[in-house]
KOLZA-965990 format. One record per atom (N, C-alpha, C): residue number from 1; residue in three letters; chain; x, z negated, y. Coordinates in steps of 0.001 Angstrom, whole numbers, plus 500000, padded with zeros to 6 digits. Layout:
KOLZA-965990
(r NUM,Ala,A,(X,Z,Y))
...
//
This chain:
KOLZA-965990
(r 1,Unk,A,(584694,092869,357220))
(r 1,Unk,A,(585834,093961,357474))
(r 1,Unk,A,(585928,094620,356171))
(r 2,Unk,A,(585914,094015,354988))
(r 2,Unk,A,(586008,094745,353918))
(r 2,Unk,A,(584982,095755,353572))
(r 3,Unk,A,(583552,095467,353888))
(r 3,Unk,A,(582599,096240,354077))
(r 3,Unk,A,(582694,097445,354883))
(r 4,Unk,A,(583241,097217,355962))
(r 4,Unk,A,(583483,098406,356996))
(r 4,Unk,A,(584515,099495,356306))
(r 5,Unk,A,(585309,098943,355662))
(r 5,Unk,A,(586541,099837,355128))
(r 5,Unk,A,(585705,100616,353891))
(r 6,Unk,A,(585106,099820,353359))
(r 6,Unk,A,(584491,100552,351842))
(r 6,Unk,A,(583205,101586,352553))
(r 7,Unk,A,(582668,101293,353625))
(r 7,Unk,A,(581815,102459,353889))
(r 7,Unk,A,(582348,103533,354687))
(r 8,Unk,A,(583519,103234,355395))
(r 8,Unk,A,(584469,104283,355934))
(r 8,Unk,A,(584951,105356,354675))
(r 9,Unk,A,(585437,104604,353794))
(r 9,Unk,A,(585958,105398,352412))
(r 9,Unk,A,(584765,106188,351763))
(r 10,Unk,A,(583828,105597,351746))
(r 10,Unk,A,(582583,106409,351073))
(r 10,Unk,A,(582287,107440,351885))
(r 11,Unk,A,(581989,107284,353270))
(r 11,Unk,A,(581768,108429,353964))
(r 11,Unk,A,(582856,109512,354089))
(r 12,Unk,A,(584039,108974,354130))
(r 12,Unk,A,(585191,110226,353869))
(r 12,Unk,A,(584997,110910,352577))
(r 13,Unk,A,(584809,110364,351427))
(r 13,Unk,A,(584871,110942,350261))
(r 13,Unk,A,(583348,111951,350268))
(r 14,Unk,A,(582238,111541,350894))
(r 14,Unk,A,(581332,112268,350744))
(r 14,Unk,A,(581418,113478,351574))
(r 15,Unk,A,(582204,113330,352903))
(r 15,Unk,A,(582525,114553,353765))
(r 15,Unk,A,(583580,115338,352933))
(r 16,Unk,A,(584414,115074,352247))
(r 16,Unk,A,(585444,115746,351464))
(r 16,Unk,A,(584497,116536,350508))
(r 17,Unk,A,(583734,115747,349594))
(r 17,Unk,A,(582913,116583,348549))
(r 17,Unk,A,(581963,117744,349222))
(r 18,Unk,A,(581543,117392,350337))
(r 18,Unk,A,(580434,118461,350851))
(r 18,Unk,A,(581311,119579,351292))
(r 19,Unk,A,(582538,119511,351874))
(r 19,Unk,A,(583383,120532,352281))
(r 19,Unk,A,(583804,121338,351140))
(r 20,Unk,A,(584115,120747,350081))
(r 20,Unk,A,(584448,121389,348850))
(r 20,Unk,A,(583372,122473,348298))
(r 21,Unk,A,(582051,121944,348606))
(r 21,Unk,A,(581046,122736,348103))
(r 21,Unk,A,(580405,123847,349163))
(r 22,Unk,A,(581082,123813,350222))
(r 22,Unk,A,(580783,124614,351233))
(r 22,Unk,A,(581051,126095,350959))
(r 23,Unk,A,(579988,126836,351305))
(r 23,Unk,A,(580278,128385,351252))
(r 23,Unk,A,(581212,128788,352278))
(r 24,Unk,A,(582185,129868,351482))
(r 24,Unk,A,(583368,130340,352427))
(r 24,Unk,A,(583294,131798,352542))
(r 25,Unk,A,(583839,132220,353629))
(r 25,Unk,A,(583952,133796,353884))
(r 25,Unk,A,(585286,134178,354298))
(r 26,Unk,A,(585751,135039,353472))
(r 26,Unk,A,(587178,135569,353889))
(r 26,Unk,A,(586830,137032,354251))
(r 27,Unk,A,(587448,137515,355414))
(r 27,Unk,A,(587383,138926,355920))
(r 27,Unk,A,(588679,139347,355945))
(r 28,Unk,A,(588914,140656,355463))
(r 28,Unk,A,(590193,141469,355547))
(r 28,Unk,A,(589757,142623,356086))
(r 29,Unk,A,(590682,143309,356950))
(r 29,Unk,A,(590597,144799,357419))
(r 29,Unk,A,(591690,145626,356974))
(r 30,Unk,A,(591535,146560,356121))
(r 30,Unk,A,(592400,147440,355428))
(r 30,Unk,A,(592748,148532,356508))
(r 31,Unk,A,(593896,148521,356815))
(r 31,Unk,A,(594537,149706,357863))
(r 31,Unk,A,(593543,149826,358994))
(r 32,Unk,A,(593425,148970,359721))
(r 32,Unk,A,(592380,149124,360893))
(r 32,Unk,A,(592863,150265,361890))
(r 33,Unk,A,(594153,150379,362086))
(r 33,Unk,A,(594689,151344,362956))
(r 33,Unk,A,(594132,152834,362460))
(r 34,Unk,A,(593891,152659,361303))
(r 34,Unk,A,(593192,154125,360800))
(r 34,Unk,A,(591727,154202,360586))
(r 35,Unk,A,(591097,153274,361205))
(r 35,Unk,A,(589692,153470,361148))
(r 35,Unk,A,(589127,154537,362125))
(r 36,Unk,A,(587968,155253,361539))
(r 36,Unk,A,(587381,156282,362069))
(r 36,Unk,A,(587239,156118,363786))
(r 37,Unk,A,(586894,154886,364170))
(r 37,Unk,A,(586282,154878,365693))
(r 37,Unk,A,(586598,153328,366030))
(r 38,Unk,A,(587712,152781,366517))
(r 38,Unk,A,(588025,151508,367171))
(r 38,Unk,A,(588809,151767,368288))
(r 39,Unk,A,(588767,150943,369423))
(r 39,Unk,A,(589382,151258,370528))
(r 39,Unk,A,(590778,151574,370324))
(r 40,Unk,A,(591359,152434,371230))
(r 40,Unk,A,(592513,153028,371326))
(r 40,Unk,A,(593571,151858,371731))
(r 41,Unk,A,(593025,150970,372478))
(r 41,Unk,A,(593928,149899,373068))
(r 41,Unk,A,(594057,148870,372080))
(r 42,Unk,A,(595228,148393,371642))
(r 42,Unk,A,(595530,147608,370415))
(r 42,Unk,A,(594932,146191,370623))
(r 43,Unk,A,(595089,145627,371940))
(r 43,Unk,A,(594634,144425,372359))
(r 43,Unk,A,(592919,144402,372051))
(r 44,Unk,A,(592314,145467,372601))
(r 44,Unk,A,(590999,145701,372510))
(r 44,Unk,A,(590420,145665,370966))
(r 45,Unk,A,(591264,146380,370131))
(r 45,Unk,A,(591000,146462,368794))
(r 45,Unk,A,(590964,145174,367976))
(r 46,Unk,A,(592010,144441,368434))
(r 46,Unk,A,(592349,143021,367872))
(r 46,Unk,A,(591099,142171,368092))
(r 47,Unk,A,(590434,142476,369375))
(r 47,Unk,A,(589386,141376,369823))
(r 47,Unk,A,(588352,141864,368954))
(r 48,Unk,A,(587880,143134,368822))
(r 48,Unk,A,(586962,143873,368043))
(r 48,Unk,A,(586947,143120,366634))
(r 49,Unk,A,(588013,143291,365925))
(r 49,Unk,A,(588119,142727,364711))
(r 49,Unk,A,(587886,141256,364522))
(r 50,Unk,A,(588484,140484,365444))
(r 50,Unk,A,(588350,139145,365662))
(r 50,Unk,A,(586798,138691,365615))
(r 51,Unk,A,(586160,139489,366412))
(r 51,Unk,A,(584634,139180,366734))
(r 51,Unk,A,(583965,139447,365480))
(r 52,Unk,A,(584379,140681,364904))
(r 52,Unk,A,(583636,140981,363447))
(r 52,Unk,A,(583691,139845,362515))
(r 53,Unk,A,(585099,139455,362324))
(r 53,Unk,A,(585437,138324,361470))
(r 53,Unk,A,(584415,137154,361772))
(r 54,Unk,A,(584490,136738,362938))
(r 54,Unk,A,(583587,135496,363359))
(r 54,Unk,A,(582198,135804,362976))
(r 55,Unk,A,(581662,137220,363100))
(r 55,Unk,A,(580269,137154,362845))
(r 55,Unk,A,(579949,137228,361221))
(r 56,Unk,A,(580853,137931,360503))
(r 56,Unk,A,(580724,137719,359076))
(r 56,Unk,A,(580945,136226,358607))
(r 57,Unk,A,(581721,135488,359355))
(r 57,Unk,A,(581837,134170,358808))
(r 57,Unk,A,(580702,133251,359293))
(r 58,Unk,A,(579994,133723,360231))
(r 58,Unk,A,(578765,132886,360690))
(r 58,Unk,A,(577606,133346,359656))
(r 59,Unk,A,(577494,134529,359314))
(r 59,Unk,A,(576672,134979,358206))
(r 59,Unk,A,(576960,134351,356821))
(r 60,Unk,A,(578081,134142,356577))
(r 60,Unk,A,(578346,133376,355374))
(r 60,Unk,A,(578133,131850,355265))
(r 61,Unk,A,(577963,131328,356504))
(r 61,Unk,A,(577365,129754,356441))
(r 61,Unk,A,(576079,129946,355909))
(r 62,Unk,A,(575315,130804,355874))
(r 62,Unk,A,(573927,130741,355251))
(r 62,Unk,A,(573973,130974,353726))
(r 63,Unk,A,(575103,131216,352953))
(r 63,Unk,A,(575006,131354,351554))
(r 63,Unk,A,(575167,129734,351008))
(r 64,Unk,A,(574629,129802,349765))
(r 64,Unk,A,(574546,128619,349208))
(r 64,Unk,A,(575818,127866,348991))
(r 65,Unk,A,(575956,126419,348825))
(r 65,Unk,A,(577243,125767,348604))
(r 65,Unk,A,(577910,126392,347319))
(r 66,Unk,A,(579083,126472,347112))
(r 66,Unk,A,(579750,126800,346159))
(r 66,Unk,A,(580076,128241,345992))
(r 67,Unk,A,(579539,129046,346926))
(r 67,Unk,A,(579572,130470,346892))
(r 67,Unk,A,(580736,131038,347774))
(r 68,Unk,A,(581661,131825,347607))
(r 68,Unk,A,(582673,132283,348596))
(r 68,Unk,A,(582545,133736,348476))
(r 69,Unk,A,(582300,134318,349802))
(r 69,Unk,A,(582283,135840,349878))
(r 69,Unk,A,(583378,136379,350514))
(r 70,Unk,A,(584070,137422,349776))
(r 70,Unk,A,(585172,138097,350206))
(r 70,Unk,A,(584909,139490,350679))
(r 71,Unk,A,(585047,139973,351817))
(r 71,Unk,A,(584785,141115,352329))
(r 71,Unk,A,(586170,141919,352947))
(r 72,Unk,A,(586261,143162,352433))
(r 72,Unk,A,(587341,143819,352784))
(r 72,Unk,A,(586852,145261,353455))
(r 73,Unk,A,(587046,145140,354947))
(r 73,Unk,A,(586539,146341,355665))
(r 73,Unk,A,(587405,147489,355600))
(r 74,Unk,A,(586906,148512,355044))
(r 74,Unk,A,(587821,149875,354702))
(r 74,Unk,A,(587700,150806,355922))
(r 75,Unk,A,(586748,150943,356570))
(r 75,Unk,A,(586453,151717,357673))
(r 75,Unk,A,(585300,151319,358811))
(r 76,Unk,A,(585629,151761,359882))
(r 76,Unk,A,(584526,151353,360910))
(r 76,Unk,A,(584612,152270,362081))
(r 77,Unk,A,(583093,152772,362320))
(r 77,Unk,A,(582944,153806,363310))
(r 77,Unk,A,(581871,153030,364322))
(r 78,Unk,A,(582442,152601,365255))
(r 78,Unk,A,(581442,151923,366202))
(r 78,Unk,A,(580465,152709,366855))
(r 79,Unk,A,(579335,152098,367341))
(r 79,Unk,A,(578220,153003,368116))
(r 79,Unk,A,(578944,153398,369210))
(r 80,Unk,A,(578391,154599,369464))
(r 80,Unk,A,(578782,155375,370747))
(r 80,Unk,A,(580193,155980,370728))
(r 81,Unk,A,(580833,156471,371719))
(r 81,Unk,A,(582085,157206,371668))
(r 81,Unk,A,(582919,156310,372831))
(r 82,Unk,A,(584091,156207,372559))
(r 82,Unk,A,(585010,155748,373753))
(r 82,Unk,A,(585393,156908,374620))
(r 83,Unk,A,(585327,156748,375881))
(r 83,Unk,A,(585529,157659,376822))
(r 83,Unk,A,(586934,157261,377501))
(r 84,Unk,A,(587985,157929,377075))
(r 84,Unk,A,(589253,157524,377791))
(r 84,Unk,A,(589438,157804,379205))
(r 85,Unk,A,(588501,158682,379604))
(r 85,Unk,A,(588587,158870,381117))
(r 85,Unk,A,(588124,157878,382043))
(r 86,Unk,A,(587125,157117,381367))
(r 86,Unk,A,(586514,156110,382133))
(r 86,Unk,A,(586987,154597,381720))
(r 87,Unk,A,(588183,154526,381191))
(r 87,Unk,A,(588553,153066,380935))
(r 87,Unk,A,(589457,152606,381743))
(r 88,Unk,A,(589398,152836,383017))
(r 88,Unk,A,(590166,152250,384173))
(r 88,Unk,A,(590434,150678,384013))
(r 89,Unk,A,(589276,150034,383816))
(r 89,Unk,A,(589375,148408,383915))
(r 89,Unk,A,(589113,147912,382409))
(r 90,Unk,A,(588273,148406,381649))
(r 90,Unk,A,(588134,148034,380288))
(r 90,Unk,A,(587548,149146,379438))
(r 91,Unk,A,(587449,148900,378142))
(r 91,Unk,A,(586717,149740,377234))
(r 91,Unk,A,(585535,150247,377752))
(r 92,Unk,A,(585148,151567,377679))
(r 92,Unk,A,(583957,152045,378073))
(r 92,Unk,A,(583498,152870,376978))
(r 93,Unk,A,(582214,152627,376506))
(r 93,Unk,A,(581623,153331,375290))
(r 93,Unk,A,(580334,154097,375887))
(r 94,Unk,A,(580170,155355,375466))
(r 94,Unk,A,(578931,156257,375942))
(r 94,Unk,A,(578204,156332,374702))
(r 95,Unk,A,(577024,156073,374798))
(r 95,Unk,A,(575946,156355,373654))
(r 95,Unk,A,(574959,157259,374128))
(r 96,Unk,A,(574819,158124,373188))
(r 96,Unk,A,(573737,159107,373392))
(r 96,Unk,A,(572735,159221,372194))
(r 97,Unk,A,(572916,158631,371309))
(r 97,Unk,A,(571814,158524,370213))
(r 97,Unk,A,(571930,159814,369253))
(r 98,Unk,A,(572971,160617,369542))
(r 98,Unk,A,(573163,161739,368551))
(r 98,Unk,A,(573768,161355,367437))
(r 99,Unk,A,(574963,161984,367170))
(r 99,Unk,A,(575789,161487,365889))
(r 99,Unk,A,(576889,160320,366248))
(r 100,Unk,A,(576330,159442,366859))
(r 100,Unk,A,(577428,158173,367335))
(r 100,Unk,A,(576804,157000,366922))
(r 101,Unk,A,(576008,156765,365790))
(r 101,Unk,A,(575465,155537,365383))
(r 101,Unk,A,(576598,154794,364625))
(r 102,Unk,A,(576399,153560,364635))
(r 102,Unk,A,(577455,152791,363746))
(r 102,Unk,A,(577464,152826,362406))
(r 103,Unk,A,(578835,152950,361969))
(r 103,Unk,A,(578941,152967,360340))
(r 103,Unk,A,(579991,152013,360066))
(r 104,Unk,A,(580012,151688,358821))
(r 104,Unk,A,(581110,150805,358234))
(r 104,Unk,A,(581003,150876,356734))
(r 105,Unk,A,(582353,150846,356286))
(r 105,Unk,A,(582351,150951,354798))
(r 105,Unk,A,(583218,149636,354449))
(r 106,Unk,A,(582652,148889,353415))
(r 106,Unk,A,(583338,147617,352936))
(r 106,Unk,A,(583304,147540,351510))
(r 107,Unk,A,(584038,146685,351022))
(r 107,Unk,A,(583940,146182,349623))
(r 107,Unk,A,(583747,144767,349422))
(r 108,Unk,A,(582956,144153,348956))
(r 108,Unk,A,(582855,142814,348887))
(r 108,Unk,A,(582770,142182,347442))
(r 109,Unk,A,(583127,140969,347381))
(r 109,Unk,A,(583173,140049,346070))
(r 109,Unk,A,(582573,138703,346323))
(r 110,Unk,A,(581456,138570,345626))
(r 110,Unk,A,(580809,137251,345857))
(r 110,Unk,A,(581206,136323,344596))
(r 111,Unk,A,(581701,135215,344891))
(r 111,Unk,A,(582146,134192,343697))
(r 111,Unk,A,(581462,132909,343817))
(r 112,Unk,A,(581202,132341,342620))
(r 112,Unk,A,(580521,131185,342381))
(r 112,Unk,A,(581425,130253,341775))
(r 113,Unk,A,(581964,129165,342312))
(r 113,Unk,A,(582957,128336,341627))
(r 113,Unk,A,(583998,128998,341144))
(r 114,Unk,A,(584587,130055,341571))
(r 114,Unk,A,(585723,130942,341272))
(r 114,Unk,A,(585373,132122,340310))
(r 115,Unk,A,(584123,132164,339952))
(r 115,Unk,A,(583741,133318,339077))
(r 115,Unk,A,(583076,134479,339611))
(r 116,Unk,A,(583346,135800,339549))
(r 116,Unk,A,(582722,136635,340164))
(r 116,Unk,A,(581302,136861,339622))
(r 117,Unk,A,(580368,136934,340731))
(r 117,Unk,A,(578952,137172,340341))
(r 117,Unk,A,(578546,138302,340859))
(r 118,Unk,A,(579143,139012,341900))
(r 118,Unk,A,(578629,140177,342510))
(r 118,Unk,A,(579911,140809,343181))
(r 119,Unk,A,(580103,142406,343090))
(r 119,Unk,A,(581041,142883,343286))
(r 119,Unk,A,(580700,144264,343696))
(r 120,Unk,A,(580866,144790,344947))
(r 120,Unk,A,(580322,146230,344986))
(r 120,Unk,A,(580988,146765,346273))
(r 121,Unk,A,(580864,148031,346468))
(r 121,Unk,A,(581319,148938,347735))
(r 121,Unk,A,(579923,149038,348602))
(r 122,Unk,A,(579991,149053,349660))
(r 122,Unk,A,(578930,149361,350549))
(r 122,Unk,A,(579151,150236,351790))
(r 123,Unk,A,(578141,151010,352063))
(r 123,Unk,A,(578214,151909,353413))
(r 123,Unk,A,(577114,151690,354117))
(r 124,Unk,A,(577493,150850,355165))
(r 124,Unk,A,(576406,150482,356122))
(r 124,Unk,A,(576399,151518,357284))
(r 125,Unk,A,(575012,151898,357896))
(r 125,Unk,A,(574838,152569,358847))
(r 125,Unk,A,(573655,152483,359732))
(r 126,Unk,A,(573345,152674,360866))
(r 126,Unk,A,(572036,152517,361561))
(r 126,Unk,A,(571978,153706,362353))
(r 127,Unk,A,(571115,154557,361913))
(r 127,Unk,A,(571029,155884,362629))
(r 127,Unk,A,(570060,155780,363879))
(r 128,Unk,A,(569162,154799,363821))
(r 128,Unk,A,(568167,154396,365009))
(r 128,Unk,A,(568602,153306,365857))
(r 129,Unk,A,(570000,153122,365956))
(r 129,Unk,A,(570465,151994,366576))
(r 129,Unk,A,(569927,151904,368139))
(r 130,Unk,A,(569636,152987,368784))
(r 130,Unk,A,(569255,152893,370154))
(r 130,Unk,A,(567790,152636,370320))
(r 131,Unk,A,(566894,152679,369146))
(r 131,Unk,A,(565421,152691,369355))
(r 131,Unk,A,(565027,151311,368856))
(r 132,Unk,A,(565776,150495,368067))
(r 132,Unk,A,(565447,149254,367563))
(r 132,Unk,A,(565549,148102,368522))
(r 133,Unk,A,(564743,147143,368244))
(r 133,Unk,A,(564819,145977,368989))
(r 133,Unk,A,(566023,145104,368509))
(r 134,Unk,A,(566969,144886,369503))
(r 134,Unk,A,(568048,144243,369254))
(r 134,Unk,A,(568157,142673,369692))
(r 135,Unk,A,(568364,141870,368956))
(r 135,Unk,A,(568383,140425,369480))
(r 135,Unk,A,(569536,139934,370034))
(r 136,Unk,A,(570608,140914,370086))
(r 136,Unk,A,(571916,140524,370659))
(r 136,Unk,A,(571935,140840,372079))
(r 137,Unk,A,(572536,140164,373015))
(r 137,Unk,A,(572596,140431,374324))
(r 137,Unk,A,(573010,141750,374986))
(r 138,Unk,A,(572662,142234,375858))
(r 138,Unk,A,(573116,143748,376393))
(r 138,Unk,A,(574597,143527,376618))
(r 139,Unk,A,(575151,142513,376960))
(r 139,Unk,A,(576523,142405,377357))
(r 139,Unk,A,(577372,142393,376092))
(r 140,Unk,A,(576797,142257,374758))
(r 140,Unk,A,(577552,142002,373730))
(r 140,Unk,A,(578055,143429,373282))
(r 141,Unk,A,(579409,143670,373145))
(r 141,Unk,A,(579970,144877,372839))
(r 141,Unk,A,(579626,145421,371556))
(r 142,Unk,A,(579458,144468,370568))
(r 142,Unk,A,(579278,144623,369120))
(r 142,Unk,A,(577790,144481,368741))
(r 143,Unk,A,(576870,144650,369852))
(r 143,Unk,A,(575426,144055,369362))
(r 143,Unk,A,(574850,145145,368383))
(r 144,Unk,A,(575214,146349,368461))
(r 144,Unk,A,(574688,147408,367260))
(r 144,Unk,A,(575146,147026,366023))
(r 145,Unk,A,(576619,146965,366114))
(r 145,Unk,A,(577499,146642,364827))
(r 145,Unk,A,(576857,145249,364171))
(r 146,Unk,A,(576684,144181,364897))
(r 146,Unk,A,(576246,142998,364456))
(r 146,Unk,A,(574837,143209,363924))
(r 147,Unk,A,(574104,143930,364415))
(r 147,Unk,A,(572527,144138,363916))
(r 147,Unk,A,(572566,144696,362494))
(r 148,Unk,A,(573542,145794,362544))
(r 148,Unk,A,(573633,146571,361198))
(r 148,Unk,A,(574150,145756,360172))
(r 149,Unk,A,(575262,144808,360381))
(r 149,Unk,A,(575848,144013,359435))
(r 149,Unk,A,(574543,143025,358993))
(r 150,Unk,A,(573973,142339,360127))
(r 150,Unk,A,(572812,141514,359558))
(r 150,Unk,A,(571888,142123,358600))
(r 151,Unk,A,(571476,143270,358934))
(r 151,Unk,A,(570594,144027,357829))
(r 151,Unk,A,(571171,144238,356668))
(r 152,Unk,A,(572482,144551,356546))
(r 152,Unk,A,(572972,144715,355080))
(r 152,Unk,A,(573290,143106,354492))
(r 153,Unk,A,(573541,142219,355424))
(r 153,Unk,A,(573730,140760,354862))
(r 153,Unk,A,(572320,140503,354012))
(r 154,Unk,A,(571252,140521,354781))
(r 154,Unk,A,(570066,140204,354523))
(r 154,Unk,A,(569450,140670,353344))
(r 155,Unk,A,(569779,142035,353138))
(r 155,Unk,A,(569194,142872,352013))
(r 155,Unk,A,(570087,142723,350754))
(r 156,Unk,A,(571360,142313,351011))
(r 156,Unk,A,(572345,142155,349949))
(r 156,Unk,A,(572154,140800,349380))
(r 157,Unk,A,(572215,139743,350177))
(r 157,Unk,A,(572411,138375,349739))
(r 157,Unk,A,(570883,137615,349992))
(r 158,Unk,A,(569841,138169,350532))
(r 158,Unk,A,(568651,137579,350613))
(r 158,Unk,A,(568561,136254,351742))
(r 159,Unk,A,(569574,136302,352692))
(r 159,Unk,A,(569649,135361,353554))
(r 159,Unk,A,(569794,135950,355075))
(r 160,Unk,A,(569484,135236,355825))
(r 160,Unk,A,(569326,135584,357422))
(r 160,Unk,A,(570060,134764,358203))
(r 161,Unk,A,(570826,135093,359261))
(r 161,Unk,A,(571364,134334,360218))
(r 161,Unk,A,(570257,133794,361380))
(r 162,Unk,A,(570424,132566,361450))
(r 162,Unk,A,(569235,132004,362669))
(r 162,Unk,A,(569922,132204,363964))
(r 163,Unk,A,(569251,133179,364810))
(r 163,Unk,A,(569741,133560,365993))
(r 163,Unk,A,(569472,132717,366991))
(r 164,Unk,A,(570224,132271,368082))
(r 164,Unk,A,(570023,131685,369311))
(r 164,Unk,A,(569178,132546,370294))
(r 165,Unk,A,(568273,131987,370992))
(r 165,Unk,A,(567422,132761,371915))
(r 165,Unk,A,(568625,133620,372924))
(r 166,Unk,A,(568035,134780,373330))
(r 166,Unk,A,(568795,135644,374122))
(r 166,Unk,A,(568898,135225,375352))
(r 167,Unk,A,(570009,135322,376119))
(r 167,Unk,A,(570285,134991,377372))
(r 167,Unk,A,(569978,135933,378411))
//
């Protein structure tokens, strides 16, 4: 019985130690109601910000243990344009490939064990968003923004998200 208790205690300590070394990601949106182009509808806007946060967090999982990434998104211009006349049931965006590519401005801080090792502003954009192969499903409303973020994350931090197969 004592051996089982000891093993459980050691396993618990190992789990605690590994979670302390885990890479973390914090995402903040500064004045999202003033972003260049996010949904008119507050509920839809909150869903977009929640989905983007989850995507940044998923990417952050690929960072080395002990690293913490803090991201402050200061502007977002989503791919396409929202067409209020066609929003009867849900948010509807029209994409024509002209001046409607996705853009994002952010500031990030990368820390290792509490010390800042990288700190910069970034302007993300993808002018060729309609002509690129996109690994995200057609039904994903943020497929163009996610691909743009993936490109930035990979070129900035040298890591990539492992993508599940498309459905």
